[in-house]
GUTI-719693 format. One record per residue (C-alpha): x, y, z. Coordinates in steps of 0.2 Angstrom, whole numbers, plus 5000, padded with zeros to 4 digits. Layout:
<sites>
+------+------+------+
|    u |    v |    w |
+------+------+------+
|    X |    Y |    Z |
...
+------+------+------+
</sites>
This chain:
<sites>
+------+------+------+
|    u |    v |    w |
+------+------+------+
| 5125 | 4990 | 4959 |
| 5110 | 4993 | 4969 |
| 5112 | 5002 | 4986 |
| 5099 | 5002 | 5000 |
| 5101 | 5011 | 5016 |
| 5091 | 5010 | 5033 |
| 5092 | 5028 | 5040 |
| 5084 | 5023 | 5057 |
| 5099 | 5010 | 5060 |
| 5112 | 5019 | 5050 |
| 5116 | 5004 | 5040 |
| 5119 | 5001 | 5022 |
| 5117 | 4987 | 5010 |
| 5123 | 4985 | 4992 |
| 5124 | 4972 | 4979 |
| 5130 | 4968 | 4961 |
| 5133 | 4954 | 4949 |
| 5152 | 4950 | 4945 |
| 5157 | 4941 | 4929 |
| 5138 | 4936 | 4927 |
| 5139 | 4922 | 4939 |
| 5145 | 4929 | 4955 |
| 5132 | 4938 | 4967 |
| 5142 | 4950 | 4978 |
| 5135 | 4960 | 4992 |
| 5142 | 4972 | 5005 |
| 5134 | 4978 | 5022 |
| 5139 | 4988 | 5037 |
| 5137 | 5005 | 5045 |
| 5135 | 5020 | 5034 |
| 5151 | 5029 | 5031 |
| 5161 | 5013 | 5034 |
| 5169 | 5001 | 5022 |
| 5157 | 4987 | 5027 |
| 5160 | 4968 | 5024 |
| 5159 | 4959 | 5007 |
| 5152 | 4942 | 5004 |
| 5152 | 4933 | 4988 |
| 5141 | 4918 | 4981 |
| 5144 | 4909 | 4964 |
| 5130 | 4902 | 4954 |
| 5130 | 4891 | 4939 |
| 5120 | 4902 | 4928 |
| 5117 | 4921 | 4926 |
| 5098 | 4919 | 4928 |
| 5101 | 4910 | 4946 |
| 5113 | 4925 | 4950 |
| 5100 | 4938 | 4945 |
| 5086 | 4929 | 4954 |
| 5096 | 4929 | 4971 |
| 5099 | 4948 | 4968 |
| 5081 | 4951 | 4966 |
| 5076 | 4941 | 4981 |
| 5089 | 4948 | 4992 |
| 5084 | 4966 | 4987 |
| 5066 | 4963 | 4991 |
| 5071 | 4955 | 5008 |
| 5081 | 4971 | 5012 |
| 5066 | 4982 | 5007 |
| 5055 | 4973 | 5019 |
| 5067 | 4974 | 5032 |
| 5065 | 4993 | 5031 |
| 5080 | 4997 | 5019 |
| 5076 | 5010 | 5006 |
| 5084 | 5016 | 4989 |
| 5091 | 5033 | 4993 |
| 5090 | 5038 | 4974 |
| 5073 | 5030 | 4970 |
| 5059 | 5041 | 4967 |
| 5043 | 5039 | 4976 |
| 5034 | 5024 | 4971 |
| 5015 | 5025 | 4966 |
| 5003 | 5017 | 4979 |
| 4999 | 5002 | 4968 |
| 5018 | 4997 | 4968 |
| 5019 | 4995 | 4986 |
| 5022 | 4979 | 4994 |
| 5008 | 4974 | 5006 |
| 5013 | 4965 | 5022 |
| 5003 | 4962 | 5037 |
| 5011 | 4975 | 5049 |
| 5019 | 4986 | 5037 |
| 5003 | 4989 | 5027 |
| 4995 | 4999 | 5041 |
| 5011 | 5009 | 5044 |
| 5013 | 5013 | 5025 |
| 4995 | 5019 | 5024 |
| 4997 | 5030 | 5039 |
| 5013 | 5037 | 5032 |
| 5004 | 5040 | 5015 |
| 4990 | 5049 | 5024 |
| 5002 | 5061 | 5034 |
| 5010 | 5064 | 5017 |
| 4993 | 5068 | 5008 |
| 4989 | 5080 | 5023 |
| 5006 | 5089 | 5021 |
| 5004 | 5090 | 5002 |
| 4986 | 5097 | 5004 |
| 4993 | 5110 | 5017 |
| 5007 | 5115 | 5005 |
| 4994 | 5117 | 4990 |
| 4983 | 5127 | 5001 |
| 4998 | 5139 | 5006 |
| 5003 | 5140 | 4988 |
| 4985 | 5144 | 4983 |
| 4984 | 5157 | 4996 |
| 5001 | 5165 | 4989 |
| 4994 | 5164 | 4972 |
| 4978 | 5172 | 4976 |
| 4987 | 5186 | 4985 |
| 4999 | 5189 | 4970 |
| 4983 | 5190 | 4958 |
| 4975 | 5203 | 4970 |
| 4990 | 5214 | 4970 |
| 4991 | 5212 | 4951 |
| 4972 | 5217 | 4949 |
| 4975 | 5232 | 4960 |
| 4990 | 5238 | 4950 |
| 4979 | 5235 | 4935 |
| 4965 | 5246 | 4942 |
| 4977 | 5260 | 4946 |
| 4984 | 5259 | 4929 |
| 4967 | 5260 | 4920 |
| 4963 | 5275 | 4931 |
| 4978 | 5284 | 4926 |
| 4975 | 5280 | 4908 |
| 4957 | 5287 | 4910 |
| 4964 | 5303 | 4917 |
| 4976 | 5305 | 4903 |
| 4962 | 5303 | 4890 |
| 4951 | 5316 | 4899 |
| 4966 | 5328 | 4898 |
| 4968 | 5325 | 4879 |
| 4963 | 5339 | 4866 |
| 4945 | 5340 | 4859 |
| 4950 | 5335 | 4842 |
| 4956 | 5318 | 4847 |
| 4940 | 5316 | 4857 |
| 4930 | 5320 | 4841 |
| 4940 | 5308 | 4831 |
| 4937 | 5295 | 4843 |
| 4917 | 5299 | 4843 |
| 4918 | 5298 | 4823 |
| 4927 | 5281 | 4824 |
| 4914 | 5275 | 4836 |
| 4900 | 5280 | 4825 |
| 4907 | 5271 | 4810 |
| 4910 | 5255 | 4821 |
| 4892 | 5256 | 4828 |
| 4885 | 5242 | 4819 |
| 4900 | 5230 | 4824 |
| 4897 | 5220 | 4841 |
| 4910 | 5224 | 4854 |
| 4918 | 5211 | 4865 |
| 4913 | 5214 | 4884 |
| 4927 | 5222 | 4894 |
| 4930 | 5221 | 4912 |
| 4943 | 5232 | 4920 |
| 4951 | 5230 | 4936 |
| 4946 | 5212 | 4939 |
| 4956 | 5196 | 4934 |
| 4945 | 5181 | 4928 |
| 4950 | 5164 | 4932 |
| 4945 | 5148 | 4922 |
| 4932 | 5137 | 4931 |
| 4940 | 5121 | 4935 |
| 4929 | 5106 | 4934 |
| 4925 | 5097 | 4950 |
| 4934 | 5082 | 4955 |
| 4923 | 5066 | 4955 |
| 4925 | 5058 | 4973 |
| 4934 | 5041 | 4972 |
| 4925 | 5027 | 4980 |
| 4936 | 5019 | 4994 |
| 4942 | 5001 | 4991 |
| 4952 | 4988 | 5001 |
| 4971 | 4988 | 4998 |
| 4975 | 4974 | 4985 |
| 4983 | 4959 | 4993 |
| 4991 | 4953 | 4977 |
| 4997 | 4962 | 4962 |
| 4990 | 4953 | 4946 |
| 5004 | 4945 | 4937 |
| 5004 | 4932 | 4923 |
| 5014 | 4917 | 4930 |
| 5021 | 4904 | 4919 |
| 5028 | 4887 | 4921 |
| 5044 | 4893 | 4928 |
| 5036 | 4904 | 4941 |
| 5026 | 4889 | 4946 |
| 5041 | 4879 | 4948 |
| 5049 | 4893 | 4958 |
| 5033 | 4894 | 4969 |
| 5033 | 4875 | 4972 |
| 5052 | 4875 | 4976 |
| 5049 | 4889 | 4989 |
| 5035 | 4880 | 4997 |
| 5045 | 4863 | 4998 |
| 5060 | 4873 | 5006 |
| 5048 | 4880 | 5019 |
| 5041 | 4863 | 5023 |
| 5058 | 4856 | 5026 |
| 5062 | 4870 | 5038 |
| 5048 | 4868 | 5049 |
| 5053 | 4863 | 5067 |
| 5070 | 4872 | 5065 |
| 5075 | 4891 | 5069 |
| 5061 | 4902 | 5069 |
| 5070 | 4916 | 5060 |
| 5074 | 4905 | 5046 |
| 5056 | 4899 | 5045 |
| 5050 | 4917 | 5045 |
| 5062 | 4921 | 5031 |
| 5057 | 4906 | 5020 |
| 5039 | 4910 | 5023 |
| 5042 | 4928 | 5015 |
| 5051 | 4920 | 5000 |
| 5036 | 4908 | 4998 |
| 5024 | 4922 | 4998 |
| 5035 | 4932 | 4985 |
| 5036 | 4917 | 4973 |
| 5017 | 4913 | 4975 |
| 5013 | 4931 | 4971 |
| 5020 | 4929 | 4953 |
| 5013 | 4911 | 4951 |
| 4997 | 4905 | 4943 |
| 4984 | 4893 | 4949 |
| 4990 | 4876 | 4946 |
| 4988 | 4859 | 4954 |
| 5006 | 4857 | 4958 |
| 5006 | 4874 | 4968 |
| 4990 | 4871 | 4977 |
| 4996 | 4853 | 4983 |
| 5013 | 4860 | 4989 |
| 5003 | 4875 | 4998 |
| 4991 | 4862 | 5006 |
| 5006 | 4852 | 5013 |
| 5014 | 4867 | 5021 |
| 4997 | 4873 | 5028 |
| 4993 | 4856 | 5035 |
| 5009 | 4859 | 5047 |
| 4999 | 4872 | 5057 |
| 4988 | 4858 | 5065 |
| 5004 | 4848 | 5070 |
| 5014 | 4849 | 5087 |
| 5030 | 4860 | 5084 |
| 5022 | 4864 | 5067 |
| 5022 | 4879 | 5057 |
| 5017 | 4896 | 5067 |
| 5001 | 4903 | 5062 |
| 5008 | 4920 | 5058 |
| 5020 | 4912 | 5046 |
| 5006 | 4903 | 5037 |
| 4996 | 4919 | 5036 |
| 5012 | 4927 | 5029 |
| 5011 | 4914 | 5014 |
| 4992 | 4915 | 5013 |
| 4992 | 4935 | 5011 |
| 4995 | 4933 | 4993 |
| 4984 | 4918 | 4989 |
| 4967 | 4920 | 4981 |
| 4951 | 4920 | 4992 |
| 4946 | 4903 | 4987 |
| 4963 | 4895 | 4991 |
| 4962 | 4905 | 5008 |
| 4945 | 4900 | 5013 |
| 4950 | 4881 | 5009 |
| 4965 | 4882 | 5020 |
| 4955 | 4889 | 5035 |
| 4941 | 4878 | 5033 |
| 4953 | 4862 | 5033 |
| 4962 | 4870 | 5049 |
| 4945 | 4871 | 5058 |
| 4941 | 4853 | 5054 |
| 4958 | 4847 | 5062 |
| 4962 | 4859 | 5076 |
| 4947 | 4855 | 5089 |
| 4956 | 4856 | 5105 |
| 4972 | 4866 | 5102 |
| 4979 | 4883 | 5108 |
| 4975 | 4889 | 5090 |
| 4957 | 4884 | 5090 |
| 4950 | 4902 | 5096 |
| 4961 | 4911 | 5082 |
| 4956 | 4899 | 5068 |
| 4938 | 4900 | 5073 |
| 4939 | 4919 | 5072 |
| 4947 | 4917 | 5054 |
| 4933 | 4906 | 5049 |
| 4918 | 4917 | 5057 |
| 4926 | 4932 | 5048 |
| 4924 | 4923 | 5031 |
| 4907 | 4916 | 5035 |
| 4899 | 4932 | 5041 |
| 4904 | 4943 | 5027 |
| 4897 | 4944 | 5009 |
| 4914 | 4948 | 5002 |
| 4928 | 4936 | 5006 |
| 4941 | 4949 | 5005 |
| 4933 | 4959 | 5018 |
| 4933 | 4943 | 5029 |
| 4952 | 4940 | 5026 |
| 4957 | 4958 | 5030 |
| 4947 | 4957 | 5046 |
| 4951 | 4940 | 5051 |
| 4970 | 4943 | 5050 |
| 4970 | 4960 | 5058 |
| 4962 | 4950 | 5074 |
| 4973 | 4935 | 5075 |
| 4990 | 4941 | 5069 |
| 5000 | 4942 | 5085 |
| 5014 | 4951 | 5076 |
| 5004 | 4966 | 5075 |
| 5007 | 4979 | 5089 |
| 4991 | 4986 | 5097 |
| 4993 | 5003 | 5088 |
| 4996 | 4994 | 5071 |
| 4980 | 4983 | 5074 |
| 4970 | 4998 | 5078 |
| 4976 | 5007 | 5062 |
| 4973 | 4992 | 5052 |
| 4955 | 4988 | 5059 |
| 4950 | 5007 | 5057 |
| 4954 | 5005 | 5038 |
| 4943 | 4989 | 5036 |
| 4929 | 4994 | 5048 |
| 4919 | 5003 | 5036 |
| 4920 | 4989 | 5023 |
| 4915 | 4976 | 5038 |
| 4900 | 4987 | 5043 |
| 4894 | 4988 | 5025 |
| 4899 | 4969 | 5021 |
| 4892 | 4960 | 5035 |
| 4877 | 4948 | 5031 |
| 4860 | 4952 | 5038 |
| 4860 | 4938 | 5050 |
| 4877 | 4944 | 5057 |
| 4867 | 4957 | 5067 |
| 4879 | 4972 | 5063 |
| 4896 | 4974 | 5071 |
| 4889 | 4971 | 5089 |
| 4882 | 4954 | 5083 |
| 4898 | 4950 | 5074 |
| 4908 | 4953 | 5090 |
| 4897 | 4943 | 5101 |
| 4898 | 4928 | 5088 |
| 4917 | 4927 | 5090 |
| 4924 | 4915 | 5103 |
| 4941 | 4921 | 5110 |
| 4943 | 4906 | 5123 |
| 4957 | 4909 | 5134 |
| 4967 | 4919 | 5121 |
| 4972 | 4935 | 5131 |
| 4977 | 4944 | 5115 |
| 4962 | 4940 | 5105 |
| 4951 | 4945 | 5119 |
| 4960 | 4962 | 5120 |
| 4957 | 4965 | 5102 |
| 4939 | 4960 | 5101 |
| 4935 | 4972 | 5116 |
| 4940 | 4986 | 5103 |
| 4928 | 4980 | 5090 |
| 4913 | 4989 | 5096 |
+------+------+------+
</sites>
């Protein structure tokens, strides 16, 4: 049984497989019995797949495993608005760890100083005892010293503790967060990706929450798929719906594109720009295209473009996201772009108030 909890909303969600074919899940307020639902599948593989998909959905919604250890940064799931928040949380955690390490280091240093002082006092006491010893012992020590005169003696430091010299840590070059974890997808993963994209295609025009949910499923399926003509054709059919009336919302399309390779992302954006000439999406698509065309690295253009046009990002989330990618943008702009100021001046927000507000912060 897998159990997840959302501490902010005081909710729990748990799921398990019964008899190999029945997917069961229970949900409700923490502390209550909750409500139980069942769903039967034809094969154990289908039930297991449903369990994994539902777990991933709940993790995206803010639920966490209370017994899980802290995940490594590379295992984090990137999502447009969550990425920025997770990065800030990680920074705060790092600062807290550094502060704790500093406190522990100070405590250790203080302990070392006390130990050194005690050692010095003990040495002085030993020296006094030696001076008060009888002359015979002193002569004997002298004779022994003469016998050992030819042997080299190790240097002795009294009253001071020596610490090993730690090698200096080499600085790690900053890099953009990975949009996709590298996985080897096979025929089955490609079929799942095509099926997820087809389900999203059929749902366009329906309830917005269902479309957003299917877009996330398609993204997860694409992340494990490998490049294949069938996958690209299904992707192109879904992305073509952005240019149609009552079609796919740009934000849902970007949710799917987030895990696509840079070549596919650029192909889709350029196809949008060729079709959407006098629509409300024209300024946003123009900014996406300009971000790709003015940067030497397509990955930088993708991060910058999505940060600017994704309306589901709050103002604070946008500021955090853009602050992360700004150094890469400054270093990666083509010479003809004219720096950040030239990049900003070359973008055309039109009548898009959100886009205007965000471009005003790109100075």
